[in-house]
N, CA, C, O and the ligand as a Tripos MOL2 file, in Angstrom:
@<TRIPOS>MOLECULE
protein
  285   283    72     0     0
PROTEIN
NO_CHARGES

@<TRIPOS>ATOM
      1 N           6.0400  101.8430  -10.6100 N.3       1 MET1
      2 CA          5.9120  100.9480  -11.7590 C.3       1 MET1
      3 C           4.6860  100.0500  -11.5730 C.2       1 MET1
      4 O           4.5010   99.4420  -10.5190 O.2       1 MET1
      5 N           3.8690   99.9810  -12.5960 N.am      2 LYS2
      6 CA          2.6980   99.1080  -12.5380 C.3       2 LYS2
      7 C           2.7630   98.1190  -13.6950 C.2       2 LYS2
      8 O           2.9680   98.4920  -14.8500 O.2       2 LYS2
      9 N           2.5850   96.8600  -13.3530 N.am      3 ILE3
     10 CA          2.6280   95.8060  -14.3560 C.3       3 ILE3
     11 C           1.3530   94.9830  -14.2500 C.2       3 ILE3
     12 O           0.9130   94.6490  -13.1500 O.2       3 ILE3
     13 N           0.7640   94.6570  -15.3920 N.am      4 THR4
     14 CA         -0.3800   93.7510  -15.4030 C.3       4 THR4
     15 C          -0.0210   92.5180  -16.2150 C.2       4 THR4
     16 O           0.5150   92.6240  -17.3180 O.2       4 THR4
     17 N          -0.3190   91.3570  -15.6680 N.am      5 LYS5
     18 CA         -0.0860   90.1130  -16.4040 C.3       5 LYS5
     19 C          -1.3460   89.2780  -16.4040 C.2       5 LYS5
     20 O          -2.1640   89.3430  -15.4870 O.2       5 LYS5
     21 N          -1.4800   88.4900  -17.4580 N.am      6 LYS6
     22 CA         -2.6000   87.5500  -17.5490 C.3       6 LYS6
     23 C          -2.0630   86.1390  -17.3970 C.2       6 LYS6
     24 O          -1.1940   85.7000  -18.1510 O.2       6 LYS6
     25 N          -2.5990   85.4340  -16.4020 N.am      7 LEU7
     26 CA         -2.1840   84.0590  -16.1480 C.3       7 LEU7
     27 C          -3.3080   83.1290  -16.5910 C.2       7 LEU7
     28 O          -4.4250   83.2000  -16.0790 O.2       7 LEU7
     29 N          -3.0030   82.2670  -17.5360 N.am      8 TYR8
     30 CA         -4.0010   81.3030  -18.0050 C.3       8 TYR8
     31 C          -3.8380   80.0250  -17.1930 C.2       8 TYR8
     32 O          -2.8040   79.3590  -17.2540 O.2       8 TYR8
     33 N          -4.8810   79.6960  -16.4310 N.am      9 VAL9
     34 CA         -4.8170   78.6030  -15.4630 C.3       9 VAL9
     35 C          -5.7480   77.4750  -15.8840 C.2       9 VAL9
     36 O          -6.9130   77.6940  -16.2160 O.2       9 VAL9
     37 N          -5.1990   76.2540  -15.8610 N.am     10 GLU10
     38 CA         -5.9700   75.0730  -16.2210 C.3      10 GLU10
     39 C          -6.4530   74.3820  -14.9470 C.2      10 GLU10
     40 O          -5.7120   74.2870  -13.9690 O.2      10 GLU10
     41 N          -7.6860   73.9040  -14.9630 N.am     11 GLY11
     42 CA         -8.1720   73.0500  -13.8830 C.3      11 GLY11
     43 C          -9.1890   73.6800  -12.9550 C.2      11 GLY11
     44 O          -9.6980   73.0090  -12.0570 O.2      11 GLY11
     45 N          -9.5010   74.9630  -13.1500 N.am     12 MET12
     46 CA        -10.5000   75.5900  -12.2750 C.3      12 MET12
     47 C         -11.9060   75.2160  -12.7530 C.2      12 MET12
     48 O         -12.2500   75.4120  -13.9190 O.2      12 MET12
     49 N         -12.7230   74.6670  -11.8230 N.am     13 SER13
     50 CA        -14.0600   74.2280  -12.2320 C.3      13 SER13
     51 C         -15.1780   74.8730  -11.4300 C.2      13 SER13
     52 O         -16.3460   74.7290  -11.7930 O.2      13 SER13
     53 N         -14.8650   75.5670  -10.3700 N.am     14 CYS14
     54 CA        -15.9240   76.2150   -9.5930 C.3      14 CYS14
     55 C         -15.3650   77.4290   -8.8590 C.2      14 CYS14
     56 O         -14.1750   77.7310   -8.9430 O.2      14 CYS14
     57 N         -16.2420   78.1130   -8.1440 N.am     15 SER15
     58 CA        -15.8190   79.3490   -7.4790 C.3      15 SER15
     59 C         -14.7890   79.0830   -6.3810 C.2      15 SER15
     60 O         -13.9860   79.9560   -6.0510 O.2      15 SER15
     61 N         -14.8180   77.8740   -5.8170 N.am     16 HIS16
     62 CA        -13.8130   77.5550   -4.8030 C.3      16 HIS16
     63 C         -12.4190   77.4500   -5.4220 C.2      16 HIS16
     64 O         -11.4270   77.8990   -4.8480 O.2      16 HIS16
     65 N         -12.3750   76.8430   -6.6130 N.am     17 CYS17
     66 CA        -11.1040   76.7750   -7.3370 C.3      17 CYS17
     67 C         -10.5900   78.1870   -7.6180 C.2      17 CYS17
     68 O          -9.4130   78.4900   -7.4170 O.2      17 CYS17
     69 N         -11.4910   79.0330   -8.0820 N.am     18 ALA18
     70 CA        -11.1080   80.4040   -8.4150 C.3      18 ALA18
     71 C         -10.5520   81.1120   -7.1870 C.2      18 ALA18
     72 O          -9.5750   81.8550   -7.2740 O.2      18 ALA18
     73 N         -11.1860   80.8730   -6.0420 N.am     19 LYS19
     74 CA        -10.7190   81.5100   -4.8130 C.3      19 LYS19
     75 C          -9.3610   80.9480   -4.3910 C.2      19 LYS19
     76 O          -8.4970   81.6880   -3.9200 O.2      19 LYS19
     77 N          -9.1770   79.6310   -4.5630 N.am     20 SER20
     78 CA         -7.8780   79.0270   -4.2290 C.3      20 SER20
     79 C          -6.7550   79.6600   -5.0500 C.2      20 SER20
     80 O          -5.6830   79.9690   -4.5320 O.2      20 SER20
     81 N          -7.0260   79.8430   -6.3340 N.am     21 VAL21
     82 CA         -6.0230   80.4560   -7.2090 C.3      21 VAL21
     83 C          -5.7930   81.9090   -6.8080 C.2      21 VAL21
     84 O          -4.6530   82.3700   -6.7400 O.2      21 VAL21
     85 N          -6.8790   82.6240   -6.5440 N.am     22 ALA22
     86 CA         -6.7460   84.0330   -6.1520 C.3      22 ALA22
     87 C          -5.9410   84.1620   -4.8610 C.2      22 ALA22
     88 O          -5.0880   85.0420   -4.7400 O.2      22 ALA22
     89 N          -6.2130   83.2850   -3.9040 N.am     23 ASP23
     90 CA         -5.4890   83.3370   -2.6300 C.3      23 ASP23
     91 C          -4.0150   82.9980   -2.8210 C.2      23 ASP23
     92 O          -3.1400   83.6690   -2.2730 O.2      23 ASP23
     93 N          -3.7460   81.9490   -3.6050 N.am     24 ALA24
     94 CA         -2.3630   81.5010   -3.8140 C.3      24 ALA24
     95 C          -1.5420   82.5740   -4.5220 C.2      24 ALA24
     96 O          -0.4140   82.8720   -4.1310 O.2      24 ALA24
     97 N          -2.1310   83.1490   -5.5710 N.am     25 VAL25
     98 CA         -1.4000   84.1660   -6.3270 C.3      25 VAL25
     99 C          -1.3050   85.4580   -5.5170 C.2      25 VAL25
    100 O          -0.2890   86.1510   -5.5480 O.2      25 VAL25
    101 N          -2.3800   85.7680   -4.7910 N.am     26 GLY26
    102 CA         -2.3960   86.9890   -3.9890 C.3      26 GLY26
    103 C          -1.3950   86.9740   -2.8470 C.2      26 GLY26
    104 O          -1.0030   88.0260   -2.3410 O.2      26 GLY26
    105 N          -0.9770   85.7660   -2.4370 N.am     27 ALA27
    106 CA         -0.0230   85.6380   -1.3320 C.3      27 ALA27
    107 C           1.4270   85.8460   -1.7730 C.2      27 ALA27
    108 O           2.3250   85.9420   -0.9360 O.2      27 ALA27
    109 N           1.6520   85.9150   -3.0780 N.am     28 ILE28
    110 CA          3.0160   86.1240   -3.5780 C.3      28 ILE28
    111 C           3.4220   87.5730   -3.2980 C.2      28 ILE28
    112 O           2.7030   88.5020   -3.6660 O.2      28 ILE28
    113 N           4.5720   87.7630   -2.6490 N.am     29 PRO29
    114 CA          5.0260   89.1270   -2.3750 C.3      29 PRO29
    115 C           5.1730   89.9430   -3.6610 C.2      29 PRO29
    116 O           5.7840   89.4870   -4.6270 O.2      29 PRO29
    117 N           4.6130   91.1410   -3.6650 N.am     30 GLY30
    118 CA          4.7030   91.9970   -4.8360 C.3      30 GLY30
    119 C           3.4440   92.0040   -5.6740 C.2      30 GLY30
    120 O           3.2900   92.8350   -6.5690 O.2      30 GLY30
    121 N           2.5270   91.0610   -5.3800 N.am     31 VAL31
    122 CA          1.2540   91.0460   -6.0960 C.3      31 VAL31
    123 C           0.2900   91.9890   -5.3890 C.2      31 VAL31
    124 O          -0.0120   91.8250   -4.2070 O.2      31 VAL31
    125 N          -0.1840   92.9770   -6.1340 N.am     32 LYS32
    126 CA         -1.0650   93.9850   -5.5410 C.3      32 LYS32
    127 C          -2.5220   93.5840   -5.6040 C.2      32 LYS32
    128 O          -3.2890   93.8300   -4.6740 O.2      32 LYS32
    129 N          -2.9000   92.9560   -6.7230 N.am     33 LYS33
    130 CA         -4.3170   92.6710   -6.9390 C.3      33 LYS33
    131 C          -4.4560   91.4610   -7.8520 C.2      33 LYS33
    132 O          -3.6680   91.2840   -8.7810 O.2      33 LYS33
    133 N          -5.4570   90.6300   -7.5870 N.am     34 VAL34
    134 CA         -5.7390   89.4720   -8.4390 C.3      34 VAL34
    135 C          -7.2270   89.4570   -8.7490 C.2      34 VAL34
    136 O          -8.0570   89.5820   -7.8490 O.2      34 VAL34
    137 N          -7.5580   89.3050  -10.0160 N.am     35 ASP35
    138 CA         -8.9440   89.0830  -10.4270 C.3      35 ASP35
    139 C          -8.9920   87.7820  -11.2060 C.2      35 ASP35
    140 O          -8.2980   87.6290  -12.2100 O.2      35 ASP35
    141 N          -9.8110   86.8400  -10.7450 N.am     36 VAL36
    142 CA         -9.9050   85.5570  -11.4300 C.3      36 VAL36
    143 C         -11.2250   85.4810  -12.1850 C.2      36 VAL36
    144 O         -12.2970   85.7090  -11.6240 O.2      36 VAL36
    145 N         -11.1210   85.1540  -13.4780 N.am     37 ASN37
    146 CA        -12.3030   84.9070  -14.3000 C.3      37 ASN37
    147 C         -12.3830   83.4020  -14.5150 C.2      37 ASN37
    148 O         -11.6130   82.8230  -15.2820 O.2      37 ASN37
    149 N         -13.3320   82.7820  -13.8190 N.am     38 LEU38
    150 CA        -13.4600   81.3220  -13.8460 C.3      38 LEU38
    151 C         -13.7590   80.7960  -15.2520 C.2      38 LEU38
    152 O         -13.1480   79.8250  -15.6980 O.2      38 LEU38
    153 N         -14.6920   81.4350  -15.9420 N.am     39 ASN39
    154 CA        -15.1000   80.9550  -17.2640 C.3      39 ASN39
    155 C         -13.9710   81.0020  -18.2820 C.2      39 ASN39
    156 O         -13.8600   80.1340  -19.1470 O.2      39 ASN39
    157 N         -13.1390   82.0220  -18.1690 N.am     40 LYS40
    158 CA        -12.0200   82.1550  -19.1140 C.3      40 LYS40
    159 C         -10.7780   81.4150  -18.6370 C.2      40 LYS40
    160 O          -9.8170   81.2670  -19.3920 O.2      40 LYS40
    161 N         -10.7880   80.9470  -17.3850 N.am     41 GLY41
    162 CA         -9.5940   80.3120  -16.8290 C.3      41 GLY41
    163 C          -8.4400   81.2930  -16.7570 C.2      41 GLY41
    164 O          -7.2870   80.9580  -17.0300 O.2      41 GLY41
    165 N          -8.7850   82.5070  -16.3850 N.am     42 LEU42
    166 CA         -7.8150   83.5970  -16.4640 C.3      42 LEU42
    167 C          -7.7090   84.3260  -15.1320 C.2      42 LEU42
    168 O          -8.7130   84.7040  -14.5300 O.2      42 LEU42
    169 N          -6.4750   84.5130  -14.6880 N.am     43 ALA43
    170 CA         -6.2210   85.3410  -13.5120 C.3      43 ALA43
    171 C          -5.4440   86.5690  -13.9720 C.2      43 ALA43
    172 O          -4.3430   86.4510  -14.5090 O.2      43 ALA43
    173 N          -6.0180   87.7360  -13.7590 N.am     44 THR44
    174 CA         -5.3450   88.9800  -14.1070 C.3      44 THR44
    175 C          -4.7120   89.5440  -12.8510 C.2      44 THR44
    176 O          -5.3950   89.7930  -11.8570 O.2      44 THR44
    177 N          -3.4040   89.7460  -12.8980 N.am     45 VAL45
    178 CA         -2.6910   90.2150  -11.7110 C.3      45 VAL45
    179 C          -2.0620   91.5770  -11.9710 C.2      45 VAL45
    180 O          -1.5660   91.8680  -13.0590 O.2      45 VAL45
    181 N          -2.1040   92.4040  -10.9190 N.am     46 LYS46
    182 CA         -1.3970   93.6810  -10.9530 C.3      46 LYS46
    183 C          -0.2180   93.5810   -9.9900 C.2      46 LYS46
    184 O          -0.3660   93.1730   -8.8380 O.2      46 LYS46
    185 N           0.9400   93.9580  -10.4830 N.am     47 LEU47
    186 CA          2.1900   93.7850   -9.7430 C.3      47 LEU47
    187 C           2.8490   95.1330   -9.4660 C.2      47 LEU47
    188 O           2.6880   96.1030  -10.2070 O.2      47 LEU47
    189 N           3.5910   95.1480   -8.3750 N.am     48 GLU48
    190 CA          4.3780   96.3450   -8.0680 C.3      48 GLU48
    191 C           5.7560   96.2630   -8.7020 C.2      48 GLU48
    192 O           6.3870   97.2850   -8.9760 O.2      48 GLU48
    193 N           6.2210   95.0320   -8.9350 N.am     49 SER49
    194 CA          7.5000   94.8320   -9.5990 C.3      49 SER49
    195 C           7.4390   93.5080  -10.3470 C.2      49 SER49
    196 O           6.5290   92.7030  -10.1540 O.2      49 SER49
    197 N           8.4220   93.3080  -11.1960 N.am     50 GLU50
    198 CA          8.4290   92.1080  -12.0340 C.3      50 GLU50
    199 C           8.5150   90.8450  -11.1760 C.2      50 GLU50
    200 O           9.2900   90.7790  -10.2210 O.2      50 GLU50
    201 N           7.7120   89.8550  -11.5280 N.am     51 ILE51
    202 CA          7.7540   88.5550  -10.8590 C.3      51 ILE51
    203 C           7.9100   87.5000  -11.9450 C.2      51 ILE51
    204 O           7.2090   87.5280  -12.9560 O.2      51 ILE51
    205 N           8.8370   86.5650  -11.7260 N.am     52 ALA52
    206 CA          9.1130   85.5320  -12.7340 C.3      52 ALA52
    207 C           7.9000   84.6250  -12.9110 C.2      52 ALA52
    208 O           7.1710   84.3380  -11.9620 O.2      52 ALA52
    209 N           7.7020   84.1780  -14.1580 N.am     53 ASP53
    210 CA          6.5870   83.2790  -14.4560 C.3      53 ASP53
    211 C           6.6550   82.0160  -13.6020 C.2      53 ASP53
    212 O           5.6250   81.4640  -13.2160 O.2      53 ASP53
    213 N           7.8870   81.5570  -13.3050 N.am     54 THR54
    214 CA          8.0520   80.3270  -12.5240 C.3      54 THR54
    215 C           7.5050   80.4780  -11.1110 C.2      54 THR54
    216 O           7.0630   79.5010  -10.5060 O.2      54 THR54
    217 N           7.5340   81.7080  -10.5780 N.am     55 VAL55
    218 CA          6.9950   81.9560   -9.2360 C.3      55 VAL55
    219 C           5.4750   81.7910   -9.2520 C.2      55 VAL55
    220 O           4.8940   81.1880   -8.3490 O.2      55 VAL55
    221 N           4.8460   82.3340  -10.2900 N.am     56 PHE56
    222 CA          3.4000   82.1340  -10.4320 C.3      56 PHE56
    223 C           3.0940   80.6500  -10.6220 C.2      56 PHE56
    224 O           2.1590   80.1120  -10.0300 O.2      56 PHE56
    225 N           3.8970   80.0070  -11.4550 N.am     57 GLY57
    226 CA          3.6840   78.5910  -11.7410 C.3      57 GLY57
    227 C           3.7510   77.7460  -10.4800 C.2      57 GLY57
    228 O           2.9180   76.8630  -10.2770 O.2      57 GLY57
    229 N           4.7370   78.0120   -9.6310 N.am     58 ALA58
    230 CA          4.9060   77.2380   -8.4020 C.3      58 ALA58
    231 C           3.7170   77.4440   -7.4610 C.2      58 ALA58
    232 O           3.2080   76.4850   -6.8810 O.2      58 ALA58
    233 N           3.2810   78.6860   -7.3130 N.am     59 ALA59
    234 CA          2.1590   78.9800   -6.4130 C.3      59 ALA59
    235 C           0.8840   78.3050   -6.9010 C.2      59 ALA59
    236 O           0.1010   77.7830   -6.1080 O.2      59 ALA59
    237 N           0.6850   78.3230   -8.2210 N.am     60 ILE60
    238 CA         -0.5320   77.7320   -8.7920 C.3      60 ILE60
    239 C          -0.4750   76.2050   -8.7150 C.2      60 ILE60
    240 O          -1.4880   75.5540   -8.4590 O.2      60 ILE60
    241 N           0.6970   75.6460   -8.9360 N.am     61 THR61
    242 CA          0.8710   74.1920   -8.7920 C.3      61 THR61
    243 C           0.6040   73.7660   -7.3540 C.2      61 THR61
    244 O          -0.0800   72.7710   -7.1150 O.2      61 THR61
    245 N           1.1420   74.5190   -6.3960 N.am     62 ASP62
    246 CA          0.9220   74.2040   -4.9770 C.3      62 ASP62
    247 C          -0.5640   74.2180   -4.6310 C.2      62 ASP62
    248 O          -1.0160   73.4600   -3.7730 O.2      62 ASP62
    249 N          -1.3130   75.0780   -5.2960 N.am     63 ALA63
    250 CA         -2.7530   75.1850   -5.0310 C.3      63 ALA63
    251 C          -3.5330   74.0620   -5.7280 C.2      63 ALA63
    252 O          -4.7260   73.8880   -5.4800 O.2      63 ALA63
    253 N          -2.8490   73.2920   -6.6110 N.am     64 GLY64
    254 CA         -3.4840   72.1610   -7.2570 C.3      64 GLY64
    255 C          -3.9330   72.4140   -8.6900 C.2      64 GLY64
    256 O          -4.7450   71.6670   -9.2360 O.2      64 GLY64
    257 N          -3.4000   73.4730   -9.2950 N.am     65 PHE65
    258 CA         -3.7980   73.8130  -10.6550 C.3      65 PHE65
    259 C          -2.5470   73.9450  -11.5270 C.2      65 PHE65
    260 O          -1.4210   73.7940  -11.0530 O.2      65 PHE65
    261 N          -2.7700   74.2270  -12.7990 N.am     66 THR66
    262 CA         -1.6470   74.2950  -13.7260 C.3      66 THR66
    263 C          -1.6300   75.6520  -14.4410 C.2      66 THR66
    264 O          -2.6400   76.0960  -14.9860 O.2      66 THR66
    265 N          -0.4810   76.2830  -14.4240 N.am     67 LEU67
    266 CA         -0.3220   77.5280  -15.1800 C.3      67 LEU67
    267 C           0.0620   77.1690  -16.6040 C.2      67 LEU67
    268 O           1.1230   76.5950  -16.8520 O.2      67 LEU67
    269 N          -0.8280   77.5220  -17.5480 N.am     68 LYS68
    270 CA         -0.5990   77.1450  -18.9440 C.3      68 LYS68
    271 C           0.2080   78.1810  -19.6940 C.2      68 LYS68
    272 O           1.0670   77.8540  -20.5130 O.2      68 LYS68
    273 N          -0.0850   79.4490  -19.3970 N.am     69 GLN69
    274 CA          0.5310   80.5060  -20.2100 C.3      69 GLN69
    275 C           0.4810   81.8160  -19.4370 C.2      69 GLN69
    276 O          -0.4350   82.0610  -18.6530 O.2      69 GLN69
    277 N           1.4710   82.6380  -19.6740 N.am     70 VAL70
    278 CA          1.4950   83.9810  -19.1030 C.3      70 VAL70
    279 C           1.5410   84.9810  -20.2420 C.2      70 VAL70
    280 O           2.3630   84.8530  -21.1490 O.2      70 VAL70
    281 N           0.6740   85.9660  -20.2050 N.am     71 ALA71
    282 CA          0.6740   86.9860  -21.2540 C.3      71 ALA71
    283 C           0.6840   88.3640  -20.6260 C.2      71 ALA71
    284 O           0.6850   89.3680  -21.3390 O.2      71 ALA71
    285 CU        -13.6000   74.0620   -7.6250 Cu       72 CU72
@<TRIPOS>BOND
     1     1     2 1
     2     2     3 1
     3     3     4 2
     4     3     5 am
     5     5     6 1
     6     6     7 1
     7     7     8 2
     8     7     9 am
     9     9    10 1
    10    10    11 1
    11    11    12 2
    12    11    13 am
    13    13    14 1
    14    14    15 1
    15    15    16 2
    16    15    17 am
    17    17    18 1
    18    18    19 1
    19    19    20 2
    20    19    21 am
    21    21    22 1
    22    22    23 1
    23    23    24 2
    24    23    25 am
    25    25    26 1
    26    26    27 1
    27    27    28 2
    28    27    29 am
    29    29    30 1
    30    30    31 1
    31    31    32 2
    32    31    33 am
    33    33    34 1
    34    34    35 1
    35    35    36 2
    36    35    37 am
    37    37    38 1
    38    38    39 1
    39    39    40 2
    40    39    41 am
    41    41    42 1
    42    42    43 1
    43    43    44 2
    44    43    45 am
    45    45    46 1
    46    46    47 1
    47    47    48 2
    48    47    49 am
    49    49    50 1
    50    50    51 1
    51    51    52 2
    52    51    53 am
    53    53    54 1
    54    54    55 1
    55    55    56 2
    56    55    57 am
    57    57    58 1
    58    58    59 1
    59    59    60 2
    60    59    61 am
    61    61    62 1
    62    62    63 1
    63    63    64 2
    64    63    65 am
    65    65    66 1
    66    66    67 1
    67    67    68 2
    68    67    69 am
    69    69    70 1
    70    70    71 1
    71    71    72 2
    72    71    73 am
    73    73    74 1
    74    74    75 1
    75    75    76 2
    76    75    77 am
    77    77    78 1
    78    78    79 1
    79    79    80 2
    80    79    81 am
    81    81    82 1
    82    82    83 1
    83    83    84 2
    84    83    85 am
    85    85    86 1
    86    86    87 1
    87    87    88 2
    88    87    89 am
    89    89    90 1
    90    90    91 1
    91    91    92 2
    92    91    93 am
    93    93    94 1
    94    94    95 1
    95    95    96 2
    96    95    97 am
    97    97    98 1
    98    98    99 1
    99    99   100 2
   100    99   101 am
   101   101   102 1
   102   102   103 1
   103   103   104 2
   104   103   105 am
   105   105   106 1
   106   106   107 1
   107   107   108 2
   108   107   109 am
   109   109   110 1
   110   110   111 1
   111   111   112 2
   112   111   113 am
   113   113   114 1
   114   114   115 1
   115   115   116 2
   116   115   117 am
   117   117   118 1
   118   118   119 1
   119   119   120 2
   120   119   121 am
   121   121   122 1
   122   122   123 1
   123   123   124 2
   124   123   125 am
   125   125   126 1
   126   126   127 1
   127   127   128 2
   128   127   129 am
   129   129   130 1
   130   130   131 1
   131   131   132 2
   132   131   133 am
   133   133   134 1
   134   134   135 1
   135   135   136 2
   136   135   137 am
   137   137   138 1
   138   138   139 1
   139   139   140 2
   140   139   141 am
   141   141   142 1
   142   142   143 1
   143   143   144 2
   144   143   145 am
   145   145   146 1
   146   146   147 1
   147   147   148 2
   148   147   149 am
   149   149   150 1
   150   150   151 1
   151   151   152 2
   152   151   153 am
   153   153   154 1
   154   154   155 1
   155   155   156 2
   156   155   157 am
   157   157   158 1
   158   158   159 1
   159   159   160 2
   160   159   161 am
   161   161   162 1
   162   162   163 1
   163   163   164 2
   164   163   165 am
   165   165   166 1
   166   166   167 1
   167   167   168 2
   168   167   169 am
   169   169   170 1
   170   170   171 1
   171   171   172 2
   172   171   173 am
   173   173   174 1
   174   174   175 1
   175   175   176 2
   176   175   177 am
   177   177   178 1
   178   178   179 1
   179   179   180 2
   180   179   181 am
   181   181   182 1
   182   182   183 1
   183   183   184 2
   184   183   185 am
   185   185   186 1
   186   186   187 1
   187   187   188 2
   188   187   189 am
   189   189   190 1
   190   190   191 1
   191   191   192 2
   192   191   193 am
   193   193   194 1
   194   194   195 1
   195   195   196 2
   196   195   197 am
   197   197   198 1
   198   198   199 1
   199   199   200 2
   200   199   201 am
   201   201   202 1
   202   202   203 1
   203   203   204 2
   204   203   205 am
   205   205   206 1
   206   206   207 1
   207   207   208 2
   208   207   209 am
   209   209   210 1
   210   210   211 1
   211   211   212 2
   212   211   213 am
   213   213   214 1
   214   214   215 1
   215   215   216 2
   216   215   217 am
   217   217   218 1
   218   218   219 1
   219   219   220 2
   220   219   221 am
   221   221   222 1
   222   222   223 1
   223   223   224 2
   224   223   225 am
   225   225   226 1
   226   226   227 1
   227   227   228 2
   228   227   229 am
   229   229   230 1
   230   230   231 1
   231   231   232 2
   232   231   233 am
   233   233   234 1
   234   234   235 1
   235   235   236 2
   236   235   237 am
   237   237   238 1
   238   238   239 1
   239   239   240 2
   240   239   241 am
   241   241   242 1
   242   242   243 1
   243   243   244 2
   244   243   245 am
   245   245   246 1
   246   246   247 1
   247   247   248 2
   248   247   249 am
   249   249   250 1
   250   250   251 1
   251   251   252 2
   252   251   253 am
   253   253   254 1
   254   254   255 1
   255   255   256 2
   256   255   257 am
   257   257   258 1
   258   258   259 1
   259   259   260 2
   260   259   261 am
   261   261   262 1
   262   262   263 1
   263   263   264 2
   264   263   265 am
   265   265   266 1
   266   266   267 1
   267   267   268 2
   268   267   269 am
   269   269   270 1
   270   270   271 1
   271   271   272 2
   272   271   273 am
   273   273   274 1
   274   274   275 1
   275   275   276 2
   276   275   277 am
   277   277   278 1
   278   278   279 1
   279   279   280 2
   280   279   281 am
   281   281   282 1
   282   282   283 1
   283   283   284 2
@<TRIPOS>SUBSTRUCTURE
     1 MET1         2 RESIDUE 1 A MET
     2 LYS2         6 RESIDUE 1 A LYS
     3 ILE3        10 RESIDUE 1 A ILE
     4 THR4        14 RESIDUE 1 A THR
     5 LYS5        18 RESIDUE 1 A LYS
     6 LYS6        22 RESIDUE 1 A LYS
     7 LEU7        26 RESIDUE 1 A LEU
     8 TYR8        30 RESIDUE 1 A TYR
     9 VAL9        34 RESIDUE 1 A VAL
    10 GLU10       38 RESIDUE 1 A GLU
    11 GLY11       42 RESIDUE 1 A GLY
    12 MET12       46 RESIDUE 1 A MET
    13 SER13       50 RESIDUE 1 A SER
    14 CYS14       54 RESIDUE 1 A CYS
    15 SER15       58 RESIDUE 1 A SER
    16 HIS16       62 RESIDUE 1 A HIS
    17 CYS17       66 RESIDUE 1 A CYS
    18 ALA18       70 RESIDUE 1 A ALA
    19 LYS19       74 RESIDUE 1 A LYS
    20 SER20       78 RESIDUE 1 A SER
    21 VAL21       82 RESIDUE 1 A VAL
    22 ALA22       86 RESIDUE 1 A ALA
    23 ASP23       90 RESIDUE 1 A ASP
    24 ALA24       94 RESIDUE 1 A ALA
    25 VAL25       98 RESIDUE 1 A VAL
    26 GLY26      102 RESIDUE 1 A GLY
    27 ALA27      106 RESIDUE 1 A ALA
    28 ILE28      110 RESIDUE 1 A ILE
    29 PRO29      114 RESIDUE 1 A PRO
    30 GLY30      118 RESIDUE 1 A GLY
    31 VAL31      122 RESIDUE 1 A VAL
    32 LYS32      126 RESIDUE 1 A LYS
    33 LYS33      130 RESIDUE 1 A LYS
    34 VAL34      134 RESIDUE 1 A VAL
    35 ASP35      138 RESIDUE 1 A ASP
    36 VAL36      142 RESIDUE 1 A VAL
    37 ASN37      146 RESIDUE 1 A ASN
    38 LEU38      150 RESIDUE 1 A LEU
    39 ASN39      154 RESIDUE 1 A ASN
    40 LYS40      158 RESIDUE 1 A LYS
    41 GLY41      162 RESIDUE 1 A GLY
    42 LEU42      166 RESIDUE 1 A LEU
    43 ALA43      170 RESIDUE 1 A ALA
    44 THR44      174 RESIDUE 1 A THR
    45 VAL45      178 RESIDUE 1 A VAL
    46 LYS46      182 RESIDUE 1 A LYS
    47 LEU47      186 RESIDUE 1 A LEU
    48 GLU48      190 RESIDUE 1 A GLU
    49 SER49      194 RESIDUE 1 A SER
    50 GLU50      198 RESIDUE 1 A GLU
    51 ILE51      202 RESIDUE 1 A ILE
    52 ALA52      206 RESIDUE 1 A ALA
    53 ASP53      210 RESIDUE 1 A ASP
    54 THR54      214 RESIDUE 1 A THR
    55 VAL55      218 RESIDUE 1 A VAL
    56 PHE56      222 RESIDUE 1 A PHE
    57 GLY57      226 RESIDUE 1 A GLY
    58 ALA58      230 RESIDUE 1 A ALA
    59 ALA59      234 RESIDUE 1 A ALA
    60 ILE60      238 RESIDUE 1 A ILE
    61 THR61      242 RESIDUE 1 A THR
    62 ASP62      246 RESIDUE 1 A ASP
    63 ALA63      250 RESIDUE 1 A ALA
    64 GLY64      254 RESIDUE 1 A GLY
    65 PHE65      258 RESIDUE 1 A PHE
    66 THR66      262 RESIDUE 1 A THR
    67 LEU67      266 RESIDUE 1 A LEU
    68 LYS68      270 RESIDUE 1 A LYS
    69 GLN69      274 RESIDUE 1 A GLN
    70 VAL70      278 RESIDUE 1 A VAL
    71 ALA71      282 RESIDUE 1 A ALA
    72 CU72       285 GROUP 0 **** ****
């Protein structure tokens, strides 16, 4: 099973922020791949299984950013 989700993240202002988000989201078990687009404030994740939005939200909050929306 392959799942792709788009995480809209608020607060990223530079490449270091983007890397922090990529690392935080990438560390969640079940996340296969993360691509962060800084300009769009978007992290595209590929998952091996379903992960609750709240799990992404917690990881992103811990990294110092805000998850606005999941699509
Ligand atoms: Cu930054």
